[in-house]
PDB file of N, CA, C, O and CB in Angstrom:
ATOM      1  N   UNK A   1       0.838  -1.183   0.000  1.00  0.00           N
ATOM      2  CA  UNK A   1       0.000   0.000   0.000  1.00  0.00           C
ATOM      3  C   UNK A   1       0.882   1.245   0.000  1.00  0.00           C
ATOM      4  O   UNK A   1       2.032   1.222   0.439  1.00  0.00           O
ATOM      5  CB  UNK A   1      -0.953  -0.002   1.216  1.00  0.00           C
ATOM      6  N   UNK A   2       0.308   2.320  -0.503  1.00  0.00           N
ATOM      7  CA  UNK A   2       1.067   3.553  -0.686  1.00  0.00           C
ATOM      8  C   UNK A   2       0.138   4.748  -0.499  1.00  0.00           C
ATOM      9  O   UNK A   2      -1.022   4.710  -0.911  1.00  0.00           O
ATOM     10  CB  UNK A   2       1.739   3.592  -2.088  1.00  0.00           C
ATOM     11  N   UNK A   3       0.648   5.801   0.119  1.00  0.00           N
ATOM     12  CA  UNK A   3      -0.126   7.030   0.284  1.00  0.00           C
ATOM     13  C   UNK A   3       0.041   7.894  -0.957  1.00  0.00           C
ATOM     14  O   UNK A   3       1.154   8.118  -1.432  1.00  0.00           O
ATOM     15  CB  UNK A   3       0.316   7.804   1.560  1.00  0.00           C
ATOM     16  N   UNK A   4      -1.076   8.372  -1.469  1.00  0.00           N
ATOM     17  CA  UNK A   4      -1.108   9.223  -2.658  1.00  0.00           C
ATOM     18  C   UNK A   4      -1.593  10.618  -2.247  1.00  0.00           C
ATOM     19  O   UNK A   4      -2.553  10.750  -1.489  1.00  0.00           O
ATOM     20  CB  UNK A   4      -2.034   8.610  -3.769  1.00  0.00           C
ATOM     21  N   UNK A   5      -0.929  11.638  -2.748  1.00  0.00           N
ATOM     22  CA  UNK A   5      -1.328  13.025  -2.479  1.00  0.00           C
ATOM     23  C   UNK A   5      -1.990  13.576  -3.738  1.00  0.00           C
ATOM     24  O   UNK A   5      -1.373  13.654  -4.800  1.00  0.00           O
ATOM     25  CB  UNK A   5      -0.093  13.912  -2.053  1.00  0.00           C
ATOM     26  N   UNK A   6      -3.256  13.956  -3.598  1.00  0.00           N
ATOM     27  CA  UNK A   6      -4.038  14.478  -4.725  1.00  0.00           C
ATOM     28  C   UNK A   6      -4.133  16.004  -4.690  1.00  0.00           C
ATOM     29  O   UNK A   6      -5.152  16.578  -5.075  1.00  0.00           O
ATOM     30  CB  UNK A   6      -5.443  13.871  -4.718  1.00  0.00           C
ATOM     31  N   UNK A   7      -3.081  16.644  -4.234  1.00  0.00           N
ATOM     32  CA  UNK A   7      -3.087  18.098  -4.114  1.00  0.00           C
ATOM     33  C   UNK A   7      -3.309  18.765  -5.466  1.00  0.00           C
ATOM     34  O   UNK A   7      -4.040  19.752  -5.554  1.00  0.00           O
ATOM     35  CB  UNK A   7      -1.778  18.583  -3.501  1.00  0.00           C
ATOM     36  N   UNK A   8      -2.696  18.246  -6.507  1.00  0.00           N
ATOM     37  CA  UNK A   8      -2.849  18.844  -7.840  1.00  0.00           C
ATOM     38  C   UNK A   8      -4.293  18.790  -8.319  1.00  0.00           C
ATOM     39  O   UNK A   8      -4.757  19.709  -8.993  1.00  0.00           O
ATOM     40  CB  UNK A   8      -1.946  18.133  -8.846  1.00  0.00           C
ATOM     41  N   UNK A   9      -5.004  17.723  -7.979  1.00  0.00           N
ATOM     42  CA  UNK A   9      -6.410  17.593  -8.387  1.00  0.00           C
ATOM     43  C   UNK A   9      -7.270  18.638  -7.683  1.00  0.00           C
ATOM     44  O   UNK A   9      -8.098  19.296  -8.312  1.00  0.00           O
ATOM     45  CB  UNK A   9      -6.938  16.175  -8.078  1.00  0.00           C
ATOM     46  N   UNK A  10      -7.069  18.784  -6.375  1.00  0.00           N
ATOM     47  CA  UNK A  10      -7.840  19.773  -5.619  1.00  0.00           C
ATOM     48  C   UNK A  10      -7.510  21.190  -6.057  1.00  0.00           C
ATOM     49  O   UNK A  10      -8.395  22.045  -6.113  1.00  0.00           O
ATOM     50  CB  UNK A  10      -7.581  19.619  -4.125  1.00  0.00           C
ATOM     51  N   UNK A  11      -6.257  21.446  -6.365  1.00  0.00           N
ATOM     52  CA  UNK A  11      -5.871  22.762  -6.859  1.00  0.00           C
ATOM     53  C   UNK A  11      -6.542  23.045  -8.203  1.00  0.00           C
ATOM     54  O   UNK A  11      -7.002  24.161  -8.445  1.00  0.00           O
ATOM     55  CB  UNK A  11      -4.339  22.861  -6.991  1.00  0.00           C
ATOM     56  N   UNK A  12      -6.597  22.046  -9.069  1.00  0.00           N
ATOM     57  CA  UNK A  12      -7.236  22.219 -10.381  1.00  0.00           C
ATOM     58  C   UNK A  12      -8.732  22.484 -10.231  1.00  0.00           C
ATOM     59  O   UNK A  12      -9.294  23.308 -10.952  1.00  0.00           O
ATOM     60  CB  UNK A  12      -7.008  20.974 -11.259  1.00  0.00           C
ATOM     61  N   UNK A  13      -9.372  21.789  -9.300  1.00  0.00           N
ATOM     62  CA  UNK A  13     -10.810  22.001  -9.059  1.00  0.00           C
ATOM     63  C   UNK A  13     -11.101  23.440  -8.662  1.00  0.00           C
ATOM     64  O   UNK A  13     -12.119  24.009  -9.055  1.00  0.00           O
ATOM     65  CB  UNK A  13     -11.316  21.052  -7.968  1.00  0.00           C
ATOM     66  N   UNK A  14     -10.202  24.021  -7.882  1.00  0.00           N
ATOM     67  CA  UNK A  14     -10.385  25.393  -7.407  1.00  0.00           C
ATOM     68  C   UNK A  14      -9.702  26.409  -8.318  1.00  0.00           C
ATOM     69  O   UNK A  14      -9.749  27.612  -8.062  1.00  0.00           O
ATOM     70  CB  UNK A  14      -9.849  25.531  -5.991  1.00  0.00           C
ATOM     71  N   UNK A  15      -9.069  25.919  -9.378  1.00  0.00           N
ATOM     72  CA  UNK A  15      -8.330  26.779 -10.313  1.00  0.00           C
ATOM     73  C   UNK A  15      -7.325  27.660  -9.575  1.00  0.00           C
ATOM     74  O   UNK A  15      -7.241  28.867  -9.800  1.00  0.00           O
ATOM     75  CB  UNK A  15      -9.304  27.656 -11.119  1.00  0.00           C
ATOM     76  N   UNK A  16      -6.572  27.021  -8.692  1.00  0.00           N
ATOM     77  CA  UNK A  16      -5.593  27.734  -7.884  1.00  0.00           C
ATOM     78  C   UNK A  16      -4.191  27.300  -8.273  1.00  0.00           C
ATOM     79  O   UNK A  16      -3.909  26.108  -8.398  1.00  0.00           O
ATOM     80  CB  UNK A  16      -5.837  27.491  -6.384  1.00  0.00           C
ATOM     81  N   UNK A  17      -3.328  28.262  -8.460  1.00  0.00           N
ATOM     82  CA  UNK A  17      -1.933  27.962  -8.811  1.00  0.00           C
ATOM     83  C   UNK A  17      -1.147  27.614  -7.548  1.00  0.00           C
ATOM     84  O   UNK A  17      -1.584  27.877  -6.427  1.00  0.00           O
ATOM     85  CB  UNK A  17      -1.273  29.168  -9.548  1.00  0.00           C
ATOM     86  N   UNK A  18       0.006  27.023  -7.760  1.00  0.00           N
ATOM     87  CA  UNK A  18       0.893  26.690  -6.649  1.00  0.00           C
ATOM     88  C   UNK A  18       1.329  27.967  -5.928  1.00  0.00           C
ATOM     89  O   UNK A  18       1.435  27.981  -4.701  1.00  0.00           O
ATOM     90  CB  UNK A  18       2.127  25.901  -7.153  1.00  0.00           C
ATOM     91  N   UNK A  19       1.579  29.025  -6.676  1.00  0.00           N
ATOM     92  CA  UNK A  19       1.978  30.306  -6.078  1.00  0.00           C
ATOM     93  C   UNK A  19       0.879  30.865  -5.184  1.00  0.00           C
ATOM     94  O   UNK A  19       1.148  31.342  -4.082  1.00  0.00           O
ATOM     95  CB  UNK A  19       2.326  31.321  -7.172  1.00  0.00           C
ATOM     96  N   UNK A  20      -0.351  30.804  -5.662  1.00  0.00           N
ATOM     97  CA  UNK A  20      -1.481  31.326  -4.896  1.00  0.00           C
ATOM     98  C   UNK A  20      -1.688  30.504  -3.621  1.00  0.00           C
ATOM     99  O   UNK A  20      -1.912  31.062  -2.547  1.00  0.00           O
ATOM    100  CB  UNK A  20      -2.766  31.320  -5.753  1.00  0.00           C
ATOM    101  N   UNK A  21      -1.613  29.185  -3.746  1.00  0.00           N
ATOM    102  CA  UNK A  21      -1.766  28.321  -2.575  1.00  0.00           C
ATOM    103  C   UNK A  21      -0.643  28.585  -1.575  1.00  0.00           C
ATOM    104  O   UNK A  21      -0.877  28.625  -0.367  1.00  0.00           O
ATOM    105  CB  UNK A  21      -1.776  26.833  -2.992  1.00  0.00           C
ATOM    106  N   UNK A  22       0.550  28.761  -2.073  1.00  0.00           N
ATOM    107  CA  UNK A  22       1.705  29.043  -1.223  1.00  0.00           C
ATOM    108  C   UNK A  22       1.475  30.304  -0.393  1.00  0.00           C
ATOM    109  O   UNK A  22       1.759  30.327   0.805  1.00  0.00           O
ATOM    110  CB  UNK A  22       2.974  29.195  -2.076  1.00  0.00           C
ATOM    111  N   UNK A  23       0.964  31.338  -1.029  1.00  0.00           N
ATOM    112  CA  UNK A  23       0.689  32.594  -0.333  1.00  0.00           C
ATOM    113  C   UNK A  23      -0.383  32.417   0.735  1.00  0.00           C
ATOM    114  O   UNK A  23      -0.251  32.941   1.841  1.00  0.00           O
ATOM    115  CB  UNK A  23       0.258  33.668  -1.328  1.00  0.00           C
ATOM    116  N   UNK A  24      -1.449  31.677   0.408  1.00  0.00           N
ATOM    117  CA  UNK A  24      -2.550  31.488   1.346  1.00  0.00           C
ATOM    118  C   UNK A  24      -2.163  30.618   2.533  1.00  0.00           C
ATOM    119  O   UNK A  24      -2.629  30.838   3.651  1.00  0.00           O
ATOM    120  CB  UNK A  24      -3.730  30.876   0.637  1.00  0.00           C
ATOM    121  N   UNK A  25      -1.316  29.640   2.289  1.00  0.00           N
ATOM    122  CA  UNK A  25      -0.961  28.668   3.329  1.00  0.00           C
ATOM    123  C   UNK A  25       0.254  29.119   4.137  1.00  0.00           C
ATOM    124  O   UNK A  25       0.391  28.758   5.306  1.00  0.00           O
ATOM    125  CB  UNK A  25      -0.685  27.302   2.701  1.00  0.00           C
ATOM    126  N   UNK A  26       1.132  29.904   3.521  1.00  0.00           N
ATOM    127  CA  UNK A  26       2.344  30.329   4.207  1.00  0.00           C
ATOM    128  C   UNK A  26       3.435  29.272   4.171  1.00  0.00           C
ATOM    129  O   UNK A  26       4.273  29.194   5.069  1.00  0.00           O
ATOM    130  CB  UNK A  26       2.030  30.679   5.631  1.00  0.00           C
ATOM    131  N   UNK A  27       3.414  28.461   3.119  1.00  0.00           N
ATOM    132  CA  UNK A  27       4.420  27.420   2.910  1.00  0.00           C
ATOM    133  C   UNK A  27       5.076  27.706   1.559  1.00  0.00           C
ATOM    134  O   UNK A  27       4.405  28.127   0.617  1.00  0.00           O
ATOM    135  CB  UNK A  27       3.782  25.961   2.956  1.00  0.00           C
ATOM    136  N   UNK A  28       6.368  27.480   1.468  1.00  0.00           N
ATOM    137  CA  UNK A  28       7.084  27.804   0.233  1.00  0.00           C
ATOM    138  C   UNK A  28       6.579  26.973  -0.948  1.00  0.00           C
ATOM    139  O   UNK A  28       6.054  25.872  -0.782  1.00  0.00           O
ATOM    140  CB  UNK A  28       8.584  27.583   0.421  1.00  0.00           C
ATOM    141  N   UNK A  29       6.756  27.534  -2.137  1.00  0.00           N
ATOM    142  CA  UNK A  29       6.419  26.818  -3.376  1.00  0.00           C
ATOM    143  C   UNK A  29       7.152  25.490  -3.448  1.00  0.00           C
ATOM    144  O   UNK A  29       6.591  24.478  -3.867  1.00  0.00           O
ATOM    145  CB  UNK A  29       6.759  27.672  -4.608  1.00  0.00           C
ATOM    146  N   UNK A  30       8.410  25.505  -3.037  1.00  0.00           N
ATOM    147  CA  UNK A  30       9.238  24.295  -3.101  1.00  0.00           C
ATOM    148  C   UNK A  30       8.635  23.193  -2.240  1.00  0.00           C
ATOM    149  O   UNK A  30       8.508  22.054  -2.690  1.00  0.00           O
ATOM    150  CB  UNK A  30      10.683  24.597  -2.647  1.00  0.00           C
ATOM    151  N   UNK A  31       8.261  23.523  -1.001  1.00  0.00           N
ATOM    152  CA  UNK A  31       7.695  22.507  -0.120  1.00  0.00           C
ATOM    153  C   UNK A  31       6.341  22.001  -0.611  1.00  0.00           C
ATOM    154  O   UNK A  31       6.056  20.808  -0.513  1.00  0.00           O
ATOM    155  CB  UNK A  31       7.555  23.061   1.281  1.00  0.00           C
ATOM    156  N   UNK A  32       5.514  22.885  -1.133  1.00  0.00           N
ATOM    157  CA  UNK A  32       4.227  22.452  -1.692  1.00  0.00           C
ATOM    158  C   UNK A  32       4.442  21.592  -2.931  1.00  0.00           C
ATOM    159  O   UNK A  32       3.717  20.621  -3.149  1.00  0.00           O
ATOM    160  CB  UNK A  32       3.347  23.671  -2.039  1.00  0.00           C
ATOM    161  N   UNK A  33       5.423  21.942  -3.730  1.00  0.00           N
ATOM    162  CA  UNK A  33       5.743  21.161  -4.916  1.00  0.00           C
ATOM    163  C   UNK A  33       6.208  19.757  -4.538  1.00  0.00           C
ATOM    164  O   UNK A  33       5.831  18.780  -5.185  1.00  0.00           O
ATOM    165  CB  UNK A  33       6.817  21.868  -5.743  1.00  0.00           C
ATOM    166  N   UNK A  34       7.018  19.658  -3.502  1.00  0.00           N
ATOM    167  CA  UNK A  34       7.479  18.351  -3.020  1.00  0.00           C
ATOM    168  C   UNK A  34       6.277  17.509  -2.589  1.00  0.00           C
ATOM    169  O   UNK A  34       6.206  16.319  -2.895  1.00  0.00           O
ATOM    170  CB  UNK A  34       8.483  18.518  -1.836  1.00  0.00           C
ATOM    171  N   UNK A  35       5.348  18.125  -1.887  1.00  0.00           N
ATOM    172  CA  UNK A  35       4.141  17.418  -1.457  1.00  0.00           C
ATOM    173  C   UNK A  35       3.291  17.005  -2.659  1.00  0.00           C
ATOM    174  O   UNK A  35       2.837  15.864  -2.748  1.00  0.00           O
ATOM    175  CB  UNK A  35       3.317  18.298  -0.502  1.00  0.00           C
ATOM    176  N   UNK A  36       3.085  17.931  -3.566  1.00  0.00           N
ATOM    177  CA  UNK A  36       2.252  17.690  -4.749  1.00  0.00           C
ATOM    178  C   UNK A  36       2.820  16.584  -5.640  1.00  0.00           C
ATOM    179  O   UNK A  36       2.067  15.836  -6.263  1.00  0.00           O
ATOM    180  CB  UNK A  36       2.110  18.975  -5.557  1.00  0.00           C
ATOM    181  N   UNK A  37       4.136  16.485  -5.696  1.00  0.00           N
ATOM    182  CA  UNK A  37       4.788  15.516  -6.582  1.00  0.00           C
ATOM    183  C   UNK A  37       5.152  14.199  -5.899  1.00  0.00           C
ATOM    184  O   UNK A  37       6.006  13.452  -6.377  1.00  0.00           O
ATOM    185  CB  UNK A  37       6.028  16.125  -7.160  1.00  0.00           C
ATOM    186  N   UNK A  38       4.486  13.925  -4.766  1.00  0.00           N
ATOM    187  CA  UNK A  38       4.639  12.638  -4.070  1.00  0.00           C
ATOM    188  C   UNK A  38       6.045  12.416  -3.501  1.00  0.00           C
ATOM    189  O   UNK A  38       6.436  11.267  -3.291  1.00  0.00           O
ATOM    190  CB  UNK A  38       4.303  11.508  -5.017  1.00  0.00           C
ATOM    191  N   UNK A  39       6.801  13.463  -3.251  1.00  0.00           N
ATOM    192  CA  UNK A  39       8.176  13.319  -2.763  1.00  0.00           C
ATOM    193  C   UNK A  39       8.294  13.551  -1.256  1.00  0.00           C
ATOM    194  O   UNK A  39       9.343  13.276  -0.673  1.00  0.00           O
ATOM    195  CB  UNK A  39       9.085  14.287  -3.497  1.00  0.00           C
ATOM    196  N   UNK A  40       7.235  14.052  -0.618  1.00  0.00           N
ATOM    197  CA  UNK A  40       7.281  14.362   0.811  1.00  0.00           C
ATOM    198  C   UNK A  40       7.266  13.089   1.643  1.00  0.00           C
ATOM    199  O   UNK A  40       6.608  12.109   1.294  1.00  0.00           O
ATOM    200  CB  UNK A  40       6.105  15.261   1.204  1.00  0.00           C
ATOM    201  N   UNK A  41       7.994  13.119   2.736  1.00  0.00           N
ATOM    202  CA  UNK A  41       8.029  11.994   3.675  1.00  0.00           C
ATOM    203  C   UNK A  41       6.948  12.149   4.735  1.00  0.00           C
ATOM    204  O   UNK A  41       6.606  11.185   5.421  1.00  0.00           O
ATOM    205  CB  UNK A  41       9.413  11.884   4.341  1.00  0.00           C
ATOM    206  N   UNK A  42       6.411  13.351   4.872  1.00  0.00           N
ATOM    207  CA  UNK A  42       5.379  13.609   5.867  1.00  0.00           C
ATOM    208  C   UNK A  42       4.839  15.015   5.694  1.00  0.00           C
ATOM    209  O   UNK A  42       5.369  15.816   4.924  1.00  0.00           O
ATOM    210  CB  UNK A  42       5.926  13.413   7.290  1.00  0.00           C
ATOM    211  N   UNK A  43       3.768  15.298   6.431  1.00  0.00           N
ATOM    212  CA  UNK A  43       3.177  16.636   6.405  1.00  0.00           C
ATOM    213  C   UNK A  43       2.636  16.922   7.808  1.00  0.00           C
ATOM    214  O   UNK A  43       2.036  16.050   8.436  1.00  0.00           O
ATOM    215  CB  UNK A  43       2.035  16.751   5.308  1.00  0.00           C
ATOM    216  N   UNK A  44       2.848  18.119   8.284  1.00  0.00           N
ATOM    217  CA  UNK A  44       2.331  18.509   9.597  1.00  0.00           C
ATOM    218  C   UNK A  44       0.824  18.699   9.501  1.00  0.00           C
ATOM    219  O   UNK A  44       0.304  19.157   8.484  1.00  0.00           O
ATOM    220  CB  UNK A  44       3.020  19.808  10.109  1.00  0.00           C
ATOM    221  N   UNK A  45       0.132  18.339  10.583  1.00  0.00           N
ATOM    222  CA  UNK A  45      -1.319  18.526  10.617  1.00  0.00           C
ATOM    223  C   UNK A  45      -1.679  19.990  10.451  1.00  0.00           C
ATOM    224  O   UNK A  45      -2.681  20.314   9.814  1.00  0.00           O
ATOM    225  CB  UNK A  45      -1.902  17.988  11.924  1.00  0.00           C
ATOM    226  N   UNK A  46      -0.880  20.872  11.012  1.00  0.00           N
ATOM    227  CA  UNK A  46      -1.128  22.308  10.894  1.00  0.00           C
ATOM    228  C   UNK A  46      -1.089  22.743   9.422  1.00  0.00           C
ATOM    229  O   UNK A  46      -1.932  23.519   8.972  1.00  0.00           O
ATOM    230  CB  UNK A  46      -0.088  23.105  11.719  1.00  0.00           C
ATOM    231  N   UNK A  47      -0.115  22.241   8.695  1.00  0.00           N
ATOM    232  CA  UNK A  47       0.006  22.556   7.269  1.00  0.00           C
ATOM    233  C   UNK A  47      -1.153  21.961   6.488  1.00  0.00           C
ATOM    234  O   UNK A  47      -1.718  22.615   5.611  1.00  0.00           O
ATOM    235  CB  UNK A  47       1.340  22.039   6.712  1.00  0.00           C
ATOM    236  N   UNK A  48      -1.506  20.725   6.803  1.00  0.00           N
ATOM    237  CA  UNK A  48      -2.628  20.062   6.129  1.00  0.00           C
ATOM    238  C   UNK A  48      -3.919  20.841   6.371  1.00  0.00           C
ATOM    239  O   UNK A  48      -4.718  21.012   5.450  1.00  0.00           O
ATOM    240  CB  UNK A  48      -2.781  18.598   6.624  1.00  0.00           C
ATOM    241  N   UNK A  49      -4.130  21.310   7.584  1.00  0.00           N
ATOM    242  CA  UNK A  49      -5.320  22.100   7.905  1.00  0.00           C
ATOM    243  C   UNK A  49      -5.352  23.391   7.091  1.00  0.00           C
ATOM    244  O   UNK A  49      -6.400  23.758   6.558  1.00  0.00           O
ATOM    245  CB  UNK A  49      -5.361  22.422   9.408  1.00  0.00           C
ATOM    246  N   UNK A  50      -4.224  24.079   6.990  1.00  0.00           N
ATOM    247  CA  UNK A  50      -4.171  25.322   6.216  1.00  0.00           C
ATOM    248  C   UNK A  50      -4.451  25.070   4.734  1.00  0.00           C
ATOM    249  O   UNK A  50      -5.132  25.862   4.083  1.00  0.00           O
ATOM    250  CB  UNK A  50      -2.801  25.992   6.382  1.00  0.00           C
ATOM    251  N   UNK A  51      -3.927  23.972   4.210  1.00  0.00           N
ATOM    252  CA  UNK A  51      -4.182  23.613   2.806  1.00  0.00           C
ATOM    253  C   UNK A  51      -5.673  23.350   2.610  1.00  0.00           C
ATOM    254  O   UNK A  51      -6.274  23.819   1.643  1.00  0.00           O
ATOM    255  CB  UNK A  51      -3.345  22.361   2.388  1.00  0.00           C
ATOM    256  N   UNK A  52      -6.261  22.599   3.531  1.00  0.00           N
ATOM    257  CA  UNK A  52      -7.694  22.290   3.436  1.00  0.00           C
ATOM    258  C   UNK A  52      -8.545  23.544   3.524  1.00  0.00           C
ATOM    259  O   UNK A  52      -9.540  23.673   2.811  1.00  0.00           O
ATOM    260  CB  UNK A  52      -8.102  21.315   4.534  1.00  0.00           C
ATOM    261  N   UNK A  53      -8.160  24.468   4.396  1.00  0.00           N
ATOM    262  CA  UNK A  53      -8.897  25.731   4.504  1.00  0.00           C
ATOM    263  C   UNK A  53      -8.795  26.528   3.210  1.00  0.00           C
ATOM    264  O   UNK A  53      -9.791  27.078   2.739  1.00  0.00           O
ATOM    265  CB  UNK A  53      -8.367  26.567   5.683  1.00  0.00           C
ATOM    266  N   UNK A  54      -7.607  26.593   2.638  1.00  0.00           N
ATOM    267  CA  UNK A  54      -7.391  27.365   1.410  1.00  0.00           C
ATOM    268  C   UNK A  54      -8.141  26.762   0.225  1.00  0.00           C
ATOM    269  O   UNK A  54      -8.630  27.488  -0.640  1.00  0.00           O
ATOM    270  CB  UNK A  54      -5.898  27.443   1.091  1.00  0.00           C
ATOM    271  N   UNK A  55      -8.232  25.433   0.188  1.00  0.00           N
ATOM    272  CA  UNK A  55      -8.878  24.751  -0.937  1.00  0.00           C
ATOM    273  C   UNK A  55     -10.330  24.356  -0.638  1.00  0.00           C
ATOM    274  O   UNK A  55     -11.008  23.775  -1.485  1.00  0.00           O
ATOM    275  CB  UNK A  55      -8.082  23.512  -1.309  1.00  0.00           C
ATOM    276  N   UNK A  56     -10.795  24.675   0.564  1.00  0.00           N
ATOM    277  CA  UNK A  56     -12.150  24.334   1.001  1.00  0.00           C
ATOM    278  C   UNK A  56     -12.438  22.845   0.764  1.00  0.00           C
ATOM    279  O   UNK A  56     -13.385  22.474   0.070  1.00  0.00           O
ATOM    280  CB  UNK A  56     -13.191  25.207   0.258  1.00  0.00           C
ATOM    281  N   UNK A  57     -11.589  22.014   1.365  1.00  0.00           N
ATOM    282  CA  UNK A  57     -11.728  20.570   1.220  1.00  0.00           C
ATOM    283  C   UNK A  57     -11.387  19.887   2.538  1.00  0.00           C
ATOM    284  O   UNK A  57     -11.132  20.559   3.537  1.00  0.00           O
ATOM    285  CB  UNK A  57     -10.825  20.041   0.083  1.00  0.00           C
ATOM    286  N   UNK A  58     -11.379  18.577   2.545  1.00  0.00           N
ATOM    287  CA  UNK A  58     -11.025  17.811   3.735  1.00  0.00           C
ATOM    288  C   UNK A  58      -9.711  17.073   3.485  1.00  0.00           C
ATOM    289  O   UNK A  58      -9.305  16.931   2.331  1.00  0.00           O
ATOM    290  CB  UNK A  58     -12.159  16.812   4.112  1.00  0.00           C
ATOM    291  N   UNK A  59      -9.036  16.600   4.534  1.00  0.00           N
ATOM    292  CA  UNK A  59      -7.806  15.842   4.349  1.00  0.00           C
ATOM    293  C   UNK A  59      -8.001  14.620   3.431  1.00  0.00           C
ATOM    294  O   UNK A  59      -7.096  14.253   2.681  1.00  0.00           O
ATOM    295  CB  UNK A  59      -7.276  15.394   5.702  1.00  0.00           C
ATOM    296  N   UNK A  60      -9.174  14.004   3.497  1.00  0.00           N
ATOM    297  CA  UNK A  60      -9.447  12.850   2.639  1.00  0.00           C
ATOM    298  C   UNK A  60      -9.519  13.192   1.157  1.00  0.00           C
ATOM    299  O   UNK A  60      -9.364  12.318   0.304  1.00  0.00           O
ATOM    300  CB  UNK A  60     -10.732  12.209   3.056  1.00  0.00           C
ATOM    301  N   UNK A  61      -9.756  14.469   0.851  1.00  0.00           N
ATOM    302  CA  UNK A  61      -9.753  14.898  -0.553  1.00  0.00           C
ATOM    303  C   UNK A  61      -8.323  15.011  -1.078  1.00  0.00           C
ATOM    304  O   UNK A  61      -8.085  14.901  -2.281  1.00  0.00           O
ATOM    305  CB  UNK A  61     -10.486  16.250  -0.710  1.00  0.00           C
ATOM    306  N   UNK A  62      -7.380  15.229  -0.170  1.00  0.00           N
ATOM    307  CA  UNK A  62      -5.989  15.455  -0.564  1.00  0.00           C
ATOM    308  C   UNK A  62      -5.156  14.196  -0.447  1.00  0.00           C
ATOM    309  O   UNK A  62      -4.275  13.952  -1.272  1.00  0.00           O
ATOM    310  CB  UNK A  62      -5.376  16.549   0.280  1.00  0.00           C
ATOM    311  N   UNK A  63      -5.429  13.390   0.579  1.00  0.00           N
ATOM    312  CA  UNK A  63      -4.612  12.199   0.847  1.00  0.00           C
ATOM    313  C   UNK A  63      -5.450  10.944   0.689  1.00  0.00           C
ATOM    314  O   UNK A  63      -6.549  10.850   1.234  1.00  0.00           O
ATOM    315  CB  UNK A  63      -4.000  12.258   2.265  1.00  0.00           C
ATOM    316  N   UNK A  64      -4.929   9.981  -0.057  1.00  0.00           N
ATOM    317  CA  UNK A  64      -5.614   8.706  -0.271  1.00  0.00           C
ATOM    318  C   UNK A  64      -4.609   7.572  -0.146  1.00  0.00           C
ATOM    319  O   UNK A  64      -3.398   7.790  -0.180  1.00  0.00           O
ATOM    320  CB  UNK A  64      -6.313   8.671  -1.659  1.00  0.00           C
ATOM    321  N   UNK A  65      -5.124   6.369  -0.004  1.00  0.00           N
ATOM    322  CA  UNK A  65      -4.268   5.179   0.043  1.00  0.00           C
ATOM    323  C   UNK A  65      -4.496   4.352  -1.214  1.00  0.00           C
ATOM    324  O   UNK A  65      -5.630   4.045  -1.581  1.00  0.00           O
ATOM    325  CB  UNK A  65      -4.552   4.330   1.321  1.00  0.00           C
ATOM    326  N   UNK A  66      -3.400   4.003  -1.859  1.00  0.00           N
ATOM    327  CA  UNK A  66      -3.456   3.168  -3.064  1.00  0.00           C
ATOM    328  C   UNK A  66      -3.012   1.769  -2.673  1.00  0.00           C
ATOM    329  O   UNK A  66      -1.973   1.592  -2.038  1.00  0.00           O
ATOM    330  CB  UNK A  66      -2.556   3.748  -4.223  1.00  0.00           C
ATOM    331  N   UNK A  67      -3.796   0.792  -3.052  1.00  0.00           N
ATOM    332  CA  UNK A  67      -3.452  -0.603  -2.719  1.00  0.00           C
ATOM    333  C   UNK A  67      -2.665  -1.251  -3.820  1.00  0.00           C
ATOM    334  O   UNK A  67      -2.294  -2.420  -3.708  1.00  0.00           O
ATOM    335  CB  UNK A  67      -4.703  -1.418  -2.444  1.00  0.00           C
TER     336      UNK A  67
END
């Protein structure tokens, strides 16, 4: 099993760029890009909450498990 990050899908639904999300969340473009491209080893709950608030979604919309 593997954790999948669907950040790019949620961003596309809201028509939000990585730069715009970065500004709203207060996380660098580089760190968001690492998360979006499945390269992150983890994410803080605080950061996940800010992303969800900015994209008006839930953690389950962003993170999924692939079998």
